[in-house]
N, C-alpha and C positions, 0 to 999 in steps of 0.2 A: 446536557451532554450532547456531544457531536459525534456522529459516526460517518466518516467520509470514504469508506471503502467496504462495499457489500456486494454480494453476488446472488443471483437467482438461477432458476433452472435454465435460463438462456445461455449460461456458461457451460452447460452440458455436464460438467463434473460437479456442479452445485445443485441443490434442490430448493424448492420453495418458489411460489409465484411472487410477483412484485407486491401484491396485496398482502400475502402472508409475511413477507419481510417487513412491510410497513407496520402491520399489526404487532409484530414482535418488537419492533422499535418503540412503539407506544407503550407496550408493557414494561420495557426496560428503561423508561424515562429518557429516551432520546428526543431532543428537541429539533435537531437538524440532521437529516438523513440524506445521504447521497448514494444512489444506485450506480454501481460501477462495474457492470458485467464486462467480460473480456471482449475486446473489439475483434472483428475479423482480422485474420493474419494468415499469410500464406504458409507458414511453417506447420500449422496444425489447425485443422478445421473441426476436430472432434471435441475440443474443450473450450469452445467459445461461440459467440454469435456468428451466424452466417450473414453475409451482406443482405440476403433476402429477408432477414429477420429484424434488421435495424429499425425499420419503421414501426413494426409491431411492438418492439421493446419500448421505444419512446412513447408510443401511444398508450401502453400500459402504465407508464409513469405518469402521463398526463391525466389518465383516469383516476389514479390514486391521488394526485394533487387536488383534483376536484372533490373527491370523496372525503378527504381528510383535511381540507382547508380549514385553518384555524386551530387544528389540533397539533400539527407537526409541519415543519418545513421540509419538503421533499424536492431534491435536486437531481438533475439529469447528468450522469457521468458515464465515462467509459474508461477501462484500463487498457491502454495500448501497449503492445510489445514493441520494444525497440531493438533493432539490429542495424548495423551499418548497411546502408543502402535502402532502408525502409522509409526514408523521409518523404518521398513524393507520394506514396500511397497513403500514408498517414495524413499528410497535409490535405489531400483531396477529400478524405473522409471527414476531417474536421471542418472543411469549408462547406461540405454538403449537409451537415447535421448541426442543429442548434443545441449546444451543450452548456452546462454550467461549469463542468469540471473535467479535465483531462489528466489522467495519471499516465506517466511513462514508466514502464517497468522492464527489467531485463530478466527473462526467464531462461534464455538460451544463449550460450557462448559458442560462437562458431570457431572451430579449430581448423586444422588442415584438411583439405578434401571435403568430404561430406559429414565429417564428425561434428556433432553438436552436443556440447556438454550442457546438461540441464542443472539449474541451481539447486535442485533437490537431490542430485546425485552426490551425496556428501563426501563419499570416498574419493571423488575426482577433483574436488575443489582446491585442495591444498597443493596445487601444482603451479609453479611460477608462470608457466605459459598460459594457464587458465586465468590466473589472477591478472596478468598483463592485459589479456583480451577483454576481460570483464570491465576493468577500470578504464580501459581505452574507450569501450562502448559507453560507459557512464559519462565520461568526459564529453563525448559527442552528443549524448542525450541532453546534457546540461547546456551545451552550446547551440543546439538546433532551434530553440525558440518555439517549439510546438506545445510544450506541456506546462501544466500548472504545478505539478508535484512529481517527485520520483517515488515510486512505490518500493517499499522494503529494500532500500539500497544497501542495507547492512545485513541482509539475509545470509551472506556467506560466512558469518560468524558461527553458523551451525556446523561448519566443517573446517574452519580455519581459525587459528588462534587470534583473539581479539587484538593484540598489539600489531599483528601483521596487517589486519584489515585497517586499523587506524593509520598505519604508515602509508598505505595506498590512498586512504581517504584524505589525509592532511592536505596534499596539494590541491585537492578539489573543493575543500570546504568553503572557501571564499566564493566559488562560482555559484553556489546556491543563492547567496544574497545578490551577487552581481547580475545574475540573470533573472532574479525574481522567481525562482523555482523553489517550492517548499520541499523540505525533507519530511517524508512520512514516518510517523511513529506508529508502527504496525503491531497491533496487539496479538496477532496470531503467533508471534514469537513466544508468548507466554504458554502456548500449548503445543509447540513443536519440539521435536527431539534435537539433540546435538550428537556429533560423532565423538566417541571416546577414543582418542588416538592410541591408547595402550591396548584396549580390548578390541579395537576395530569394529565396534558395535555402536548403534544408535541408542542413546539413553534418554530418559525423561529428566529434564533439568528444571522445568518450571518457568524458565526465562532464558531464551536463546538470543533474542533481539527484541527491541532496539538496544543497541550497544550503549550502556551507561558510561563507558569510558570515552566514547565518541561524542557524547552530548556536550560537554564543556567546550570542546573544540568547535563544534558547529555554532553554539551560542555565541562564543567569542567572535566568530567570523560573521555574525549577523544573520544567520539563517532563520527563516520562518519554518513553522512546523504544522503539518496536518496530522490528524489522528484517525485511525480506522481499525475496526475489528477484523477486516478481511473475512467476514462471515461467508461461509459457503452453505449455510443452512439457517433457517429462521431462528433457531435456538441459539446461534452464536452471535446474533446481532447485538452489538454493545458489549460483548463479553471481553473482559479484561481492561476496558478503557479506564474505569475508575482506579483500578490497581496501578495501571501504568502512570496515570496522572499523579497519583499520590506519591509514587516513587521518583518521578522526574522533576516535580516542582522544587524539591529540596536541592536538586542539582543545578538549578538556575532557570528552568523552563518558566517563562513569564506569560507568553501568549501562545494560543493555538489558533489556527486559521482554518476557514473553509472558503469555498469559492462559489459565487453565484454570478451567472452570466460571465464567467471567466474573470471575475474581479475578486480579489482577496479581501476577506473580512476577518479581522482579528478579534479574538475574545480572550479575556483574562483567564489564564489556565487554572488559577486557584479557585475561580468561580464555578468551574464545571463540576456538576454533581449528578449522580444517578443512584437508583436503588442499590442496596448493598450487593456487592459482588459475591460470586461463589467463594466460599471459604478457601478453596484450593488456590484461587487466583490471588487472594489476599496474602496467602503464605508465600506464593511465588514472588510477589513484589517486595517482600520483606527482606 
């Protein structure tokens, strides 16, 4: 099994050392693990690495690579936030540090003035202005050439009807293949809430994303896919990956990719296996 999206205490809102995340990955049958803590970003310094911590973070990964060599492949990654105007600072960071994998994610949608909609503010997402800005940013992200994959691009289905998300995504689907950027299948959607439009409350659904309606469109467009637990604690490493693979292979998912030295490596999706998942995850995927 592959897990290409994990966080440690360096992200501030996550817990666990690099070593603890690696040991959890070994226990969960992960063969390829990428650490992807949140990269420094000017919008928010309290939930991510600081510039002064980047060297320590990468050194911790190197120590783990030496300690567990032969047991697991450990790769160096970062999850970068993308906003219009952030290209130069991100490009400088990528040039300065030797990474295997760079995820580009959109967590903030800038509106008029200083208003910034966060993608977890579910009640604010189903607004045409927010959707237009989000997908315009996604278009820029795909075009900019900085990243290997887009993180949780379909996370807005937590607060927006799936057909609406698909209508915005359809014109962009071919860009994933055209620019060689993978679409991330993010298993944290199996444990996140969705907004019930009638009740106006968040409810436990068991599967909010990845969008199973969107998958055939992306596959037809020739997109490649990465997979990740988006773990923010050692106990979540690998969580939901097997359930997600088991549900998506019948929809046409053939290969899953990971990145080493920024080069894509494809693996037969049906060959990926891990120890039995939590029964709740298996129910969510059914």
